[in-house]
C-alpha positions as CSV (number, residue, x, y, z in Angstrom):
1,X,-77.2,-1.7,-31.3
2,X,-75.6,-3.2,-33.8
3,X,-76.8,-6.6,-35.8
4,X,-74.9,-8.7,-37.2
5,X,-77.1,-11.4,-39.7
6,X,-75.3,-14.2,-40.9
7,X,-75.1,-14.3,-45.0
8,X,-75.9,-17.8,-45.0
9,X,-79.2,-17.5,-42.9
10,X,-82.4,-18.6,-44.7
11,X,-83.3,-20.7,-47.8
12,X,-80.3,-23.1,-48.9
13,X,-80.5,-24.9,-52.6
14,X,-82.3,-27.7,-52.2
15,X,-84.7,-26.3,-50.0
16,X,-85.4,-23.3,-52.8
17,X,-85.6,-26.0,-55.4
18,X,-88.4,-27.7,-53.5
19,X,-90.2,-24.7,-52.7
20,X,-90.0,-23.7,-56.7
21,X,-91.3,-27.2,-57.4
22,X,-94.3,-26.8,-55.4
23,X,-95.3,-23.3,-56.2
24,X,-95.0,-24.6,-60.1
25,X,-97.2,-27.1,-59.5
26,X,-99.6,-25.2,-57.8
27,X,-99.5,-22.6,-61.1
28,X,-99.8,-25.1,-64.1
29,X,-102.1,-27.6,-61.9
30,X,-104.9,-25.3,-60.5
31,X,-107.2,-27.8,-61.2
32,X,-106.0,-31.0,-59.7
33,X,-105.7,-31.8,-56.1
34,X,-101.7,-31.7,-55.0
35,X,-100.4,-33.4,-52.1
36,X,-96.9,-33.6,-50.6
37,X,-95.4,-36.8,-48.3
38,X,-94.7,-35.1,-45.4
39,X,-94.2,-31.4,-44.9
40,X,-92.3,-30.1,-47.8
41,X,-89.6,-28.4,-45.7
42,X,-89.3,-28.3,-41.8
43,X,-91.1,-24.6,-41.5
44,X,-94.7,-24.6,-39.9
45,X,-95.1,-21.0,-41.3
46,X,-94.5,-22.0,-45.4
47,X,-96.5,-25.2,-44.5
48,X,-99.7,-23.0,-43.6
49,X,-98.7,-20.6,-46.3
50,X,-98.9,-23.5,-48.9
51,X,-102.0,-25.5,-47.4
52,X,-103.4,-21.8,-47.7
53,X,-102.8,-22.5,-51.4
54,X,-104.4,-25.8,-51.5
55,X,-101.6,-28.2,-50.7
56,X,-102.2,-31.0,-48.5
57,X,-99.9,-33.0,-46.7
58,X,-100.0,-36.6,-46.2
59,X,-97.7,-37.9,-43.0
60,X,-98.4,-41.7,-44.2
61,X,-98.7,-44.4,-46.6
62,X,-102.4,-45.6,-45.1
63,X,-103.0,-42.0,-45.6
64,X,-102.0,-41.8,-49.3
65,X,-104.0,-44.9,-50.3
66,X,-107.2,-43.1,-48.9
67,X,-107.2,-39.8,-50.6
68,X,-108.2,-38.9,-54.5
69,X,-105.8,-39.1,-56.8
70,X,-103.2,-36.1,-58.1
71,X,-100.0,-35.1,-57.8
72,X,-97.6,-35.9,-55.2
73,X,-94.3,-34.3,-54.3
74,X,-91.6,-36.2,-52.2
75,X,-90.7,-33.8,-49.9
76,X,-87.1,-32.5,-49.9
77,X,-85.6,-34.8,-47.4
78,X,-86.2,-37.7,-49.8
79,X,-88.2,-40.8,-49.0
80,X,-87.5,-44.6,-48.7
81,X,-87.5,-46.6,-51.9
82,X,-90.1,-48.7,-51.1
83,X,-92.2,-45.7,-50.3
84,X,-91.4,-44.2,-53.9
85,X,-92.3,-47.5,-55.3
86,X,-95.9,-47.4,-53.6
87,X,-96.6,-43.7,-54.6
88,X,-96.5,-44.5,-58.1
89,X,-98.2,-48.0,-57.9
90,X,-101.3,-46.0,-56.3
91,X,-101.1,-44.0,-59.1
92,X,-100.2,-40.4,-58.0
93,X,-98.2,-38.5,-60.5
94,X,-94.8,-38.1,-58.7
95,X,-92.6,-34.8,-58.5
96,X,-89.4,-35.5,-57.0
97,X,-88.1,-32.8,-54.6
98,X,-85.8,-34.4,-53.0
99,X,-82.5,-32.3,-52.3
100,X,-79.8,-33.5,-54.6
101,X,-77.2,-33.8,-52.3
102,X,-79.4,-36.0,-50.2
103,X,-80.3,-37.9,-53.3
104,X,-76.6,-38.7,-53.9
105,X,-76.1,-40.4,-50.6
106,X,-79.0,-42.9,-51.6
107,X,-77.1,-43.4,-54.7
108,X,-74.2,-44.3,-52.4
109,X,-75.7,-46.4,-50.0
110,X,-77.6,-48.4,-52.3
111,X,-74.2,-48.8,-54.1
112,X,-71.9,-49.9,-51.4
113,X,-75.2,-51.9,-49.4
114,X,-75.0,-53.6,-52.6
115,X,-71.9,-54.4,-52.7
116,X,-72.2,-56.2,-49.0
117,X,-70.9,-53.6,-47.2
118,X,-72.6,-52.5,-43.6
119,X,-74.0,-49.3,-43.5
120,X,-73.8,-46.6,-40.8
121,X,-75.8,-43.3,-41.1
122,X,-74.3,-40.4,-38.9
123,X,-77.4,-38.7,-38.0
124,X,-80.6,-38.3,-35.7
125,X,-82.9,-41.3,-35.5
126,X,-86.2,-41.0,-36.6
127,X,-85.7,-37.9,-39.0
128,X,-87.1,-37.9,-42.0
129,X,-84.1,-37.7,-44.0
130,X,-81.9,-40.3,-42.2
131,X,-85.3,-42.7,-42.7
132,X,-84.9,-42.0,-46.3
133,X,-81.5,-42.9,-47.0
134,X,-82.2,-46.1,-44.6
135,X,-84.5,-47.2,-46.8
136,X,-82.1,-47.3,-49.9
137,X,-79.8,-49.7,-48.1
138,X,-79.8,-52.9,-49.1
139,X,-77.7,-54.8,-46.1
140,X,-78.0,-53.9,-42.6
141,X,-77.9,-50.2,-42.0
142,X,-77.3,-48.4,-38.6
143,X,-78.1,-45.2,-37.2
144,X,-75.2,-43.4,-34.4
145,X,-75.9,-40.3,-33.5
146,X,-73.5,-39.5,-30.7
147,X,-69.9,-40.4,-29.7
148,X,-71.5,-42.7,-27.0
149,X,-73.1,-44.8,-29.7
150,X,-70.1,-44.9,-31.3
151,X,-67.8,-46.2,-28.7
152,X,-70.7,-48.8,-27.7
153,X,-71.1,-50.1,-31.6
154,X,-69.8,-53.4,-32.0
155,X,-69.1,-54.7,-35.8
156,X,-69.4,-58.6,-34.9
157,X,-68.6,-60.2,-38.6
158,X,-65.8,-57.6,-39.4
159,X,-67.5,-56.6,-42.5
160,X,-66.4,-53.9,-44.6
161,X,-68.4,-50.6,-43.2
162,X,-69.4,-47.7,-45.3
163,X,-70.1,-44.5,-43.1
164,X,-72.2,-42.1,-44.2
165,X,-73.8,-38.6,-42.6
166,X,-77.2,-36.6,-42.8
167,X,-76.8,-33.8,-45.0
168,X,-77.4,-31.4,-41.7
169,X,-75.6,-33.3,-39.0
170,X,-72.7,-31.1,-36.7
171,X,-69.9,-31.4,-38.7
172,X,-67.1,-31.5,-35.8
173,X,-69.3,-34.2,-34.2
174,X,-69.1,-36.1,-37.7
175,X,-65.4,-35.7,-37.3
176,X,-65.2,-36.9,-33.5
177,X,-67.6,-39.9,-34.5
178,X,-65.5,-41.3,-37.6
179,X,-62.8,-41.1,-35.6
180,X,-64.1,-43.7,-32.9
181,X,-64.3,-45.7,-35.5
182,X,-60.8,-45.5,-36.8
183,X,-59.8,-46.3,-33.6
184,X,-61.5,-49.3,-33.4
185,X,-59.4,-50.8,-36.1
186,X,-62.7,-51.7,-38.4
187,X,-62.3,-51.4,-42.3
188,X,-64.3,-48.4,-43.3
189,X,-64.9,-46.1,-46.4
190,X,-66.1,-42.6,-45.0
191,X,-68.1,-40.6,-47.1
192,X,-68.5,-37.3,-46.1
193,X,-71.7,-36.2,-47.0
194,X,-72.6,-32.9,-44.9
195,X,-73.4,-30.7,-47.4
196,X,-71.0,-27.7,-48.4
197,X,-74.2,-25.1,-47.5
198,X,-74.3,-26.5,-43.9
199,X,-70.6,-26.8,-42.9
200,X,-70.4,-23.0,-44.0
201,X,-73.6,-22.1,-42.0
202,X,-72.2,-23.3,-39.1
203,X,-68.8,-22.3,-39.7
204,X,-70.5,-18.7,-40.2
205,X,-72.4,-19.2,-36.9
206,X,-69.8,-20.2,-34.3
207,X,-67.8,-17.1,-35.8
208,X,-70.7,-15.0,-35.5
209,X,-72.0,-16.1,-31.6
210,X,-68.3,-16.2,-30.4
211,X,-68.0,-12.1,-30.8
212,X,-71.7,-10.9,-30.1
213,X,-73.2,-10.4,-27.1
214,X,-76.5,-12.0,-27.7
215,X,-77.2,-14.3,-30.6
216,X,-80.7,-15.3,-32.3
217,X,-81.3,-18.3,-34.1
218,X,-84.6,-18.8,-36.2
219,X,-85.7,-21.8,-37.7
220,X,-88.7,-24.5,-37.2
221,X,-88.9,-26.4,-34.3
222,X,-88.5,-29.4,-36.2
223,X,-85.4,-28.2,-37.9
224,X,-82.5,-30.6,-37.5
225,X,-80.1,-28.0,-39.1
226,X,-81.6,-25.4,-36.8
227,X,-81.3,-27.5,-33.9
228,X,-77.9,-27.7,-34.3
229,X,-77.2,-23.8,-35.2
230,X,-78.5,-23.3,-31.9
231,X,-76.2,-25.8,-30.1
232,X,-73.3,-24.6,-32.0
233,X,-74.6,-20.7,-30.7
234,X,-75.4,-21.8,-27.4
235,X,-71.9,-23.1,-27.0
236,X,-70.2,-19.4,-27.8
237,X,-72.6,-17.2,-26.4
238,X,-74.4,-18.1,-23.3
239,X,-76.8,-15.6,-24.5
240,X,-78.7,-17.4,-27.4
241,X,-82.1,-17.7,-28.3
242,X,-83.8,-20.3,-30.7
243,X,-87.3,-18.8,-32.3
244,X,-89.4,-19.8,-35.1
245,X,-91.1,-16.4,-35.5
246,X,-90.7,-13.1,-34.1
247,X,-93.7,-13.9,-32.0
248,X,-91.2,-16.2,-30.5
249,X,-88.9,-13.3,-29.7
250,X,-89.1,-12.4,-25.8
251,X,-85.9,-10.8,-25.4
252,X,-84.0,-8.3,-23.0
253,X,-81.2,-7.1,-23.3
254,X,-79.2,-5.4,-20.9
255,X,-77.7,-1.7,-21.9
256,X,-74.5,-3.5,-22.0
257,X,-75.5,-5.4,-24.8
258,X,-74.1,-3.4,-28.0
259,X,-73.7,-6.5,-30.7
260,X,-76.5,-9.0,-31.8
261,X,-75.9,-11.8,-34.2
262,X,-78.8,-13.5,-36.3
263,X,-79.0,-16.6,-38.1
264,X,-81.5,-18.8,-39.7
265,X,-81.6,-22.5,-40.6
266,X,-81.8,-23.9,-44.1
267,X,-85.7,-23.6,-43.9
268,X,-86.4,-20.2,-42.7
269,X,-87.5,-17.5,-45.6
270,X,-85.8,-14.5,-45.6
271,X,-89.2,-12.1,-44.8
272,X,-88.6,-13.6,-41.4
273,X,-85.3,-13.1,-41.1
274,X,-85.7,-9.5,-41.9
275,X,-89.0,-9.0,-39.9
276,X,-86.6,-10.0,-36.7
277,X,-83.8,-8.1,-38.3
278,X,-85.8,-4.4,-38.3
279,X,-87.3,-5.5,-34.9
280,X,-84.0,-5.7,-32.7
281,X,-82.6,-2.6,-34.7
282,X,-85.6,-0.6,-34.2
283,X,-86.4,-1.6,-30.5
284,X,-83.1,-2.3,-28.9
């Protein structure tokens, strides 16, 4: 059995940076309470490991206001401006682990909205990154997740629109949605804020899935970028499997299968990728 692992699989720059910030706080402030606002990254295994090291996940401002003060780490997905302000007012020492690429979007929407433009965020409604971006807009903001929603969108007052994207959104879908807005004739300013690592990961996943007999996508069940990798791979290879860890892999491969591809989301640790890779090589 030949196994092809995507070179881009595993931690991206933003996730690696966020993890380093958490580990630095664990090492330097062992005597203090350490919290993250929401899971630092979308990977249950990583969150469990950090909890074992004394890092507590807080899920809301209400929860934040009830716990003893300490060090509060802002997750890689970022948070809305008002939450950021309330954290500091509550008396926590805030460490900002927001991915710099996400932070760039915050700055873009704050500037564009302050100039009176509407903001359209192409992304998944309810995702923490999207909610965080929305929280930096000073004017109306709308979330568009699909071509259908783009077709139904109405710009009633004909104001200029600034379109940005969730960093991990499907690049091809983003282009299709933008094209719909362009055909509507709206006055738009498009800023492609999908990070390069996401585009590279999606492109490589599509290429590998197109040539293999079976494809394995590894990542957290709540990970938006991993779900999109799965969708992309499934389009190219029907025999695609989405797992979080090796324990989820229930793979039955016919003897005709000669090549298996593996990719992983931006929040997947290398040890999990290696474990799956070794298992497939040894057992098939």
